[in-house]
N, C-alpha and C positions, 0 to 999 in steps of 0.2 A: 505493501498500500504505499502509496507518495506522500510526502508529507501534504498534510492540509492547511491551507494558505486560507484564514476568511478575507471578507472581503477590504476595499481599502480602510486606511487607519481615516476615521469620521471628526478625528477631535484638530483644535486649530493646533498648527505645529509652530508658531512665531510665537513665540512667550509677549514680544513687545506686541501686536495683536488684542494679546487678551488679558492683559493688565494696564493701568492706565499710563499716561504718558509719565506722571509723576507717580510710581507706587509708595512716596512717603516712605522708602529707608533712607539710613544716616548717609552723609557726604561720604563715598568711595563705596558705600554697599553696594551688590548689581544682583538682582534674578534671572538667569538663564537658563536653557538647557545643556542639561550635563551630557557631556563626552562617555557613552557610556562604555566606550570602546577602551578608555584610560584606564589602567590599572590602578594607579592612585586616586581617581575618582569611587571606583566601585571599590577600593577598600576605606575612602572617608565615610561612602554612605553606610556603609556594614556597621562601622563603629556608630556612626548615629543612632543606626537599627538597633545596635547591640544596647547601647546606651538609655535607647526609647524602652526597649525591656525590662531591663535592671530595674528601672525609675516604676513602671509600673505592675511588676511582677514578682520582680526582685530576683528575676536569675534571666541572663542574657540564651536565647537557643540557635538565634539567624546567625549568618555568614553570607560571604561573598554571592556564594551561591543562590540566594533569597532575592540579594540586591540585580543579578543578572536578568531573575526573571521579570523584572521591573525596567532596566535602560537597557538590554541587549538590546540589539538589531532585530530580533526576533520577537523581542516582548513589543518592539515598537508597531508592528503589526496591528495591535489594537491598544495600545498605551501613549502618553504622552509624559513627560517628567520634568520639573522645575527646581530649581536650586537656588538657597538667597547664598553669596559670598558676602563675607568683610570685606573690612577696606587691605587685610593683607591677601586678601583670593581662597580664605578658608571657607569651606561649606559650611553652613550654620541650620541651613535649615533645607528640607525636602519634600514636595509633594510629588505624588504620581497619582494616574487617575488611569481607569483601566474601562474600557466600552464590555460590559461585563455578558449583558444580554439587552435585547430592548426592552430600553424604558429605567434599567440599572445601571450608573455610575457608579464603580469604586472609589474610592479616593482613600491615599495614603496622608496622612501629616504628620511629619515630625520634626521637632525643632530641639536643637543642640540644648542638653541639660545645663552645658556651663556657661550660657549668656544670662545675661540679668534680665530681670522682669522686664522690664520697660521692654528693651529691644526685643524680646522673646516674643513676646503680646505683638508686637512689631512684623516680625515674622510671620507669627499667627496668622495675621489677618491678610498679607498677599498671597499667601498659598490657599486661604479661602477666596480672597476675590479672584484668583487663577481659576482655580476649581467650579468656579458659579460660571465663569466665564466658558469654561470648556463643559461644561454641563446644557448650557444651550448652545453651544454648536453642538455637539454630538446628539442634542433632543432635536436640534431641527434639522441634521441628518439623515435622521432615524423618522422624523417627518411627525414628530410627537411635541404635545402640545407642553407636555408637563416632564420635567428628566428628575426623577432621585436620583440625588448624592449619597451612595450608602459608604460611612466608615465605621471604625472600630476604636473600639477601646478596653483597655484592662480597667475591671472594676475598682481596682482603688486608684487608679490614676486622676486625682481630684484637679491638678490643672489643665487634663485635656478635658475632664468633664466641662471645666470653668468656661473655656473657649469654647468648644461644641455649642453650648446654651446659647452664649453671647452671638454666637454666630447663626443664630437660628435652625439648630439642628435639635431634633428630640430623640430622647433615648426611648426603642421601639422593642429592645428584644432584650435578653438578657440569656448567655451559651456555657456550659460547663464543657470544659475543658478535662475530660476521664484521660484514665489509664489504671492499663492492668496489668500486675507483673504476670511474667510467665514462666513457667518448670518446664526442663528438658523434657518431664515423663507427657509433658501433654502432648507433644508429639503422635499420641494414640488417641486423641481424643476423637479423631477419624480414620479410616483406614488408610485413606489417602487424599492429599489435599488437592492430587490435579484433578480427583475424579473419585465420588461415592454418592452412594444410593440409599434414601431414608424412605418410606412409606409412599412410592411412588413419586419422590423429588431425587433429583439430580442435580448435585454438585459438581462444577467443572471448571475449570481453567477454560477461559479464552481460547481458541482453537488457533494455531499457527499453521499459515499458510503453505510452509514449506517446511514444517517441523520446529523443534527447539532452537530458538535465537533468529526465526523468521519472523516476519512483520504477522501481527495477528491476521485472523480470517475476516472479511468488512465486515458480512453479515451478521458477526459475533459482536461485533463491535456497534453497528447498528442495532442490535438488542438490545446491548447494554442503555445504550441512551433513552430508548424506547422505554424501557423497565423504568431509568431513572426520571424522564420526563412525566409520566404517568403515575409513579408512585408520589411524587412530590406536588402534582397539580394544586393538591387544596393545601399546602404548607404555609407557612409563615414566607410571604416576598417572595412566593414562585413565578420567574419569569421563563416566558417560553426562550430555549437556546438552540439554535441550529446544532445541524450534527458535525457542521464545520466549525463552529464555535466553540463547541466541544471538547471534539479532540485536540483542537490546538492548544486549546488553554492547560487539558490536562498534562500536556507532553511537556509542557513548561514547567511543569512542579520538577524539584532538585532529585526528588524521590520515585520518583514515575519508574515504572517497570510494568514490562508487559506482561507478567509471568505473575502479579499480581492482583489478576482482573478475573473474579469467579462470576459464572452466571449460574443461576439455581432454573431449571426447567422440570414442572410437572408432564411427568409422562404414562400415568393412571389414564386410558381408554383408548381409542384403536387407533386416534389420528397421531400427528405428528408431535415430538414435544414443544410444551408451548412455556416460552419463558417468563419467567414468574417472581423473582427477584435479580441484584448484580448486586456485588460488592465490588469497588474499587481501592487499590491498595497502593500504597506506597511505602517506601525505605524511610525511617528516620534515621538518619546517622548520626554516632557521636564519636567525639575526637577523645573520649576519657573512658570508654567502657563500650558492652556491646550494643550494637547497632538495635533499633524497634522497628515494629511494624505499624501504621498508621493505616484506620479505617477512611478515607476520604469521603466516601459515598456507601451507605447501604441504602437502597430500595427494595419496597415488595409490593409487589400490583395487589390493589383491594381484593380484586377478587381470588387471590391466593392466602391473604389472611389467615390466620389460625392453622395452620400447619406445617409451621415450626421450620420455615423459610429463614425468619431473619437470624433464630437459636443455628442454624443447621450453617449458614452462613458463616457467622462468628466465631462459631467453634472449628471451622473450617482455617480463619485465616489465623486463628490462636495456634492450631497444630501446626502449620506454615512455618508462623514466627519460630516454634520450638525445635518444627524438624534443621532450621536455620542457626541455631544457638541464640533466637534474639533473648531479651530479656522482660520485651512489655510489648504491650498494640494498645493506641492511643485513640480515640477517637473525639468529638464535641457531638454535643444533645442539646436541642433546643430545651431551657428549663423552662419554659412558659407553653409547651406544645401540648395540648391536650389527648393526645395520641397515648402520654404513659409509659415513652419510651423509657426513659430512665428505668424504669422497673425493672426492664429487662436487663439492661445494664448493670444495675448494683446485684441484681441477683445473679449473673454471671463475673463479677467479680472486681468490677469497675469502679473506683471511685474518683470522683472531683480533687485536679489538680491545681489548679485554677480558674477563675471567673473572665469572660470578657461579655462586652455587650456590643449591641448592634446600634448605631444614633443614622436617622436619617434626615435628610433638608430634601423638600421637592423647589425645583426650580421652572419657574414659566419659563418656556424657550423662548416666546415672541414678546 
């Protein structure tokens, strides 16, 4: 399968056209698009990102790979970035916008924790002004009347909360970031993580067109996409994402691996197997210990609920992680969801490691 590239970038690529003539920065300070191919720029943005994480949750987990997702040539197919430099040329703030799906624009907002309160606030204002202009640009390109800006914050990051509220954002959702330890013996949780069956449901890896190491079968990838779209139709802030957008985005994740994608199919009856559930996993790499696995997406169609599909997929990724010598499996759960999914996770050993929030602002396009 060839690399899938979505439609052309819909953002305003020139920061000068997305900001006032005088953005109100101190003398000598500038706002510009960063050079994502410059190692020093990537390293500095990673430093800012890690500082942001430490201030918000007490520890840093990201690195340069996560930055490249935002600023690389590949990432810019669906993104734009802005940095604010001080008079010495040091990057003090970073904003990134992502055309995630129709009507939904993701926004990264990071300001150096070493900058004094007044200057930090001005940097924050510049990022918000730029993001608002980008929301109008991408909304207009998609033919929308209103464009949502979707950004996140750590639950304990009061500075970020104050800035978001002052900029017109509303806190709309809370998310539990959960983790579960994995023991070596749990490799036996399922007969074979590559393929096993229970009560008329087959759990299997997506097929590879030319065997192990080759690209996945496109029909299987479309089945995963269709299951996830169908499973999340009524979920909070669900926005339809095309197959091309979905594949392009998930392949950007530094932890992406094709051999971490599973389908669950209903096989009882006389017809062909029917996709009923899907799990997209990734690798959580560690510099200090064993790697972990992460459940990026888990969806089960309503017609198949109550048949143990979600439990089977979770047992599969746990067994797979154990067989690879990993020590944990992480996932995110909607703390406000009425489905009670958190009950399944806690019953299977997951616990909350930290908490994040979604903050939204709707921007009129015209």
